[in-house]
C-alpha positions, 0 to 999 in steps of 0.5 A: 252048031247051035245056030244050025239047030235053031234054024232047023227048029224054025223050019220044023215049026214053020214059024216064018210061014205063020199066017196069023202072027206075022200078018197080024203084026204087019196089018196092025203096024200099017193101020196104026201108022196110016191112021196117025198120018191121016190124023196128023194131016187133018187135025194138026191145027188143034181141031177136035171132032166132034167137039161135044161128044163122048168119043172124039178125035184129035191130034195129041202127042204123048212123050210118056207111056199109057195113062201119061206115065213116064212123061219125057222118058223117051230113051227109057220107053224105047229100051223098054219097048224093045225088051218087051217086043223081044220077050213077046217074040220069045213067047211066040217062038217057045210057047205059042207056035201051036196055038192060033189064038195065042199067035193072034194075041202076040201078033196084036201086041207086037204090032202095036208095040212096033207102031208106038216104038216107030213113033218114039224113034222117028218123032220122039213122041207117040201120036194119040188121037182117040178120046173117049170120055175121061179116058186118056187119049189113045191110038190103034197101037194102044188098042191093039196091045190092050186087046192082045193082052186081054186075049193072052190073059184070058186064054192063059188063065181060063182056057189053058188045058194044062191048068185044067188037067192039073185041077182035075187030078 
């Protein structure tokens, strides 16, 4: 009976027809994988372009997480990614279905996490290709997760109406 209740809730909230969350996930995932495929084909031979520039492109593999932490911890990072994705979908389902900006933020985060998770499972490492000055190499999935996180934090901390009403009381 509980399963039927959950299915009814999904239909009532039109979650499967969401034109922000699901398309964002799909677009981020496709852009991420397409860009990585292009980079692998162009830069696999060790080429860096342009060589002397604050913004560079190259084929770089990363067996760790952001900033190179947890190198060679593919199993741990795979499990952590799956748990993180499940948590983000939980947030979407229970907290963000009525707020388009939160659905966008969560879609960016899930799409990026899926892109890097796919790399980890498929290749055992993540393909990075954007270098900016001294910053560690990153990719579209990383950028998507970062932008989504920034939007989520900004909306929850600054623009959350429930917190504003509590402050005015």
